[in-house]
Residue, then its C-alpha position, 0 to 999 in steps of 0.5 A: m199526758a203528764n208533764n213532770g207531774v203536771f197533766k196536759t189536757l187534750g182538747p177536741n182537736d187533739f184526737g179523732d176516731s176512725k173505722a176500718s173493715l177487714h174481710e176474709q173469704i169463707p168457702v163452705t163446700g157441700t162435701i163438708i156439710s154432708g159426706t166428708y167425715g163418714t156416711f150421710p147422715s151420720e158423719s162424725n162432724v155432725k153433732y146430734f142432740n137428745t132434745g132433737d131440736h137442732v144439729d151442729l156442724y163442724d169442720y172436723p169430727h166434733a169430738s176432736s180438739s181440732a174441730n171448729f164449730m161452723f153453724s147450727m141448723t134447725a127448722g120450725r113451723d108457725v103455730n098459726a099455720t093453716i095450710g096443711g094443718a098442724a105438724s104431726t111430728q115434734a109439733t111443739i118443738k117446731n112451733n117453739i123454734y119458729r116463734q123464738f126466731a120470729q120474735q127475735y128477728v121480725g118482732y111484734d105487731t101492734d097487738q103484741s103478736v109475733v109477726p111471721f117471716n114473710a116474702s116482703g120483709v115487712l112488719n105487717p104482712t097482709g098477703i095470704e099464707d104461702a102454700g108451699d110453692g113459694a109463689s102463692g103467698d106472702r107469709f111463710s109458716d115454715a122455715i129452715f134456719i142456719d145460724f153461722s158461728r162467730v168463727l165464720m162470720k166474725d162481726e158480720i157477713k159482708k153485704g153483697s158477698f153471700q151465695i148458696a147453691i142448692g140442688t133442686a132435682s130429685y133427692n137421689d141426684p139433687f145437683s143435676g139441677i142447681k139454683t144459686l141464691s144470693d144477695a148480689h144486689v145489696v150495696e154497702g151504704n145503700q139502704q135502698t138495697f137491704k132492710t133495716n127494720s129488724p130488731m137484730g139489724e140489717y138483712a137482705l131478701l135472697q134473690n135467685g141468681t146474681t143480678a144487681t136488680v133489687p127484689s121487692t119480695s123473696s120466695h127463697g129466704l132472708l139473710y141477717y148480716q150482723a146476726g149471721l142467720l140464714v133463713l130458708f123458706p122450704n118450698t118447691s121454689t127453693f128446694g125442688s119437689q123432694l126435700i127428704s128421702g123415704s129412708l130419712f123420713g122413717l117410712v117403710d116405703t123408701t121410694l117415697q120422696p116427701d116435698p118440702r111442705e110434707a116434710m115440714l109437717s111430718a118429718s122430725v127436725s133432724d130429718i128436715v135438716n138432713g134433707a136440707r144438708a143433702h141439697i146444699q152444694n156450697i156456701q160462700f161469703n166474705n166475713t167482716t172484722e170491724l177495726n175501730s181506732t182512736t188517734y191522739f195527737l200529743r203536742a209537746a211545746n218548746n217549754e214543755f216536757n224538757y226534763s225527766n221525772n227520774p229523781s236522779f235528774v234533780t239534786g238539792s231540789e234543783i235541775i242538774v245542768k251541764a258543767g254547772n252552767a245554767g245556760n246549758p241545761s241537761v237534755a231530756y229524752i221522751t221514751t213513753v207516753g201515758l194517757y190518763s183519765a180526768d181523775n189522773q188514772l193511767l189508762a194507756v201507755g205507748k212506747l216509742s220505738e226510740p227515745l226522742k230528744k227534747t230541748p227548749q229549742d224543740e217542739l214535738n208532735i207524737k201520734m198515738r193510736i189505740d185499736y179496739 
């Protein structure tokens, strides 16, 4: 803070930091996810790619300038999966997708092998591989990924606010049976209710229902708060016995309805994603915008900042005084505050709403806040 060319140093008691979180409720209805903008699975708000490795969803036809990107969906399978054997369709793509997410979100073991997604959220799963029912094993070799955009989740998803309703009945009428998965048991600040051992930040084990009981395992999936990633385990416990239809599956016999494990083995990534879309009734959560602030308390003592830097304030190298009377000095008004670095470089400027009168008989305290 400059005092007519002389800078006043701020001490450790002259500023303080604070943090606040702003929340916004985000509802994503199933009609937007599938069916609003055209005939499923070829809606205009769904964007497919020639690579065939993921699908993007928008809140409006994606070619429109008004469209906002909502999230991406894809699916993967662990190359080390043993139950069911190797995938027969897009095997390499599925293996690469699974490995990419697993190494980023779960990490590596002591042998530098990628740790698979697992029901306990541990870095050394010891259980057997899940057989597709969500109950017989700890390690999940198949996963469907929903990666939310920053437009929706902002800085992170608010803990304890997430719910996804999934239809578990037949493919043609999935919502005659509905399962709600949530993180209702998670409490902000209570690390006993969520996990912190991921390279990508904090995450929760999804539970069936909205109780406050903290689950030790999850057969349904994981939610990563800061990354905005939802991992769903494609098994009969999560999606029911029919994930995709025969027509989506590309079969001649369209009456066949492959279950989640069969779909992960033999369907394309796009067909798996479309099957998952058809089962999602709605998604809702609160996003979080983190607002950091630094508040500076600028103190002007009675003998400081009593005259202006304006050249018109001085004549003949002397301060102009009223009527030539040295006992009646001119009055200064503070209009602007500047914060400088240690090498006197101006970093921030604050404008007062109105000038503050400053005389040798006054002391002023000015509060300046910077949000970022």
